N, C-alpha and C positions, 0 to 999 in steps of 0.2 A: 162490702166494696173495698174497704181498706185492706182486709185480709187478701182479697183477690189481687189487688194491686201489688202488695208485697210479694205474694206468691209468683206473680208474673215477672217482677224484677229478679227474684231469686232464680227462676228458670232461665232468664236471659243471662244472668251472671254465670250460671253453670254451663250454659251453651257456649258463652264466650271463652270460658276457661278451657273447655274441651277442644274448641277450634284452635286456640292458641297452641295447645299441646300437640295437636295434629299438624298444624301449619309449620311450627318451628322446625321439626325434623325435615319436613319437605323443603323448606327454604335452605337449610344447611346442606341437604343433599344436592339441591340445585346449584348452590354456590360451588360445592366441591366438584360437581360434574362439569361446570363451566370452566373452572380452573384447570381441571384435567384436560379438557378439550383444547384450551389455549396452549397448554404445555406440549401436548402431542403435536399440535399444528406447528409450534415453534421448532420442534425437534424432528419434524418429518420431511426435511428437505431430501430430495432424491439425489442419487449419485450424479445424474445428468445436471441437476441444478448446481451441485458443488463443482462439477467439472466446468460448467459455464462461468461460475464465479472466478475460478482460478484463471481461466483463459482471459476473462475481462481484465483482471488485475495485471496479468502479464502484458496484455496489449497496452494498458495505460503506462506501464514502466517502459515498454518498448518505445512508445511515442515520446516519453520524457527524454530518453537517451538520444533520440534523433535531434531534439531541440538543444540538448546540452552540447552535443558534438559541434553543432553550428555555432553556439555561443562561445565555446572554448576557442574556436578559431577567431571569433570576433574580439574576445578579450586579449588573446595573444597578439593579434595584429595591432590593436589600439595601444597596447603596452609597448610594443616595438616602435610604433610611430611616436609615442610620447618620449621615449628615451633615446631616440636616434640622435646622433651628433648634429648640431646645427638646425634643430627643429625651430622653424621660424614663428610658428603660432603655438606656443606652449599651452596657453589657456584653452584654446579650442581643442587641442589634442587631449588635454586632461579631462575636459568635459565629456568627450566621446568615451574615454576610458572609464570614467566614473559611472556613466550610464550603463556601460556594458557590465561593470562589476555589480551594480544594483540588480540587473536582470539575472546574473548568475547566482546571486544570493537567493533570489526567489526560486530559481530552478532547483537549487540544492535542497531547499526545504521541501518542495513538492516531491522531489525524487525520494528523499528519505521517508516521507510519509507513505508514499505509494509503494516503495519497496517493502516497508514493514507490513503493509496490508497484503501484499502479494505473498509474503512469507507466511502470514497468519492463515490466509485462505488455503495455501498449499498444505500447511500442516493439518488443517481440518479435513481436507480432501483425502489425504493418505491415512489419517487416523481412522476415519470412517471406513475406508476400504479395508484396513487391517482388521477392524472389528468383525467384518463379514467374510474374512479370507477363507474360512473353512466351511462355508455354507452350502457348497455344491455337492450333490450326491454323485453326479456324473464325473468320473475321474478326468476325462478329457477336458471338460469345461473348467474343472478345478485347476488343472495343469496350465491351461491357457491363461486363466486369471492370475496365477502366480507368476507366470513368465511376463505378462504385461505389467504387473505391479513392479516387478524387479527392473524391467527395462525403463519404464517411465520414471520410477523412483530414482534411478541412476542419472537420468537426464535432468531431473528436477534438482537433484543434489548439486549439480554443477552450478545451478543458478544461486543456490544458497551460499556456496563457497565463494563465488565471484562477487556476489552482492555485498557481502560483509566487507571485503577489502576495498571495493569501490566506494562504499559509503564513508569509510574512514579517510581514504585518499581525497575524496571530493571535499569533505569537511576541512581538511588541512589546506587544500588548494584555495578554497574560498576565503579561509582565514588569512592566507598570505596576500592574496590580491586586495582584500579589504584593508589590510594594514598598510600595504603599499600606497593605496589610494589615500588613506588618512595621512600618511607621512608626507606625501607630495603636496597635499592640499595645504599643509602648514609651511612648506618651503618650496614654492613653485618658482625656483630659480635654477639657473644652469648648474650651479654648484650642488644644489639639493638633489636634482635629478641625476647628475653624474654620480653622486655618492651612493645611489641605490641601483645603479645600472647593472652591476653583477648579480644582485639579488633578483632583479627583474628578468634577466636572462635565464637564471635558474628556475624561476617560476614559470616562464614560458615552456621550458623543457619539461617541467612537472605536468603542465597542462597537456603536452603531447603524450606523456606517459599515461595520464588519466584517460585521455581519449582512447588509447589502445586498450586499456582495461575495460572501458565502457563498451567498446566494440566486441570484446570477448564475452562480456555479460550479455550483450544483445544477441550474439550468436547462440548462446545457451538458451535464452528465452525463445528465440525463433525455432530452435530445434524442439523444445518442449511443446510449443504451440502447434507445430506440425504433427507431433505425435498425438496430440489430444484433439485436434480439429476433427469435426464430423465430416463424413463423406459428403462431397458436393458443396461444402462451405468454403468460401474463399477467405484467406486471412487478409486483413486490412492493415 
């Protein structure tokens, strides 16, 4: 009985060892297969999906610009009101200006983030297009693809060129109005406001220039969106 029991345990041990050796490669293979599946899924976005991502990012920046243009007018008007000669209620005028500056600071941060995202998605879109640029056997289809890539790329390049300058000018403008707000808050007197009047006028002019630059960028974005929009789809 003892011998039989020992023999039974030995057989079980051998069986377990064999199963472990069989199962381990299977588990490793299953893990590798799963990892491969996830990798392929992550990299298998279609051209349509990439196009939609670019269009969505451009729409976001377009909407940002619309809000910024309105806010530039608000900041300029409130700064003019604050620094005009004979302002009867300086404190109220300063509070309005200060609130407008705070709104503009948030808009600048949002715009910078969204513009960076738009640039990144556009880069991915065109890089993937270029990877497949010679995949067509039909010469007419290949020619159409090359022409569309060149035309759309040229349109999108305008966005990149304008976007960089706008981000830098926007950051400088926000820095100026923020410092003006800080300065006046420490010297909310007629003499204090008068001393910064010329800088305020220059800042308002810079705001007008920035507004023009934003409108140029907006035009480039809308041209690119019109080029990429699907037939029957209305741009919002």
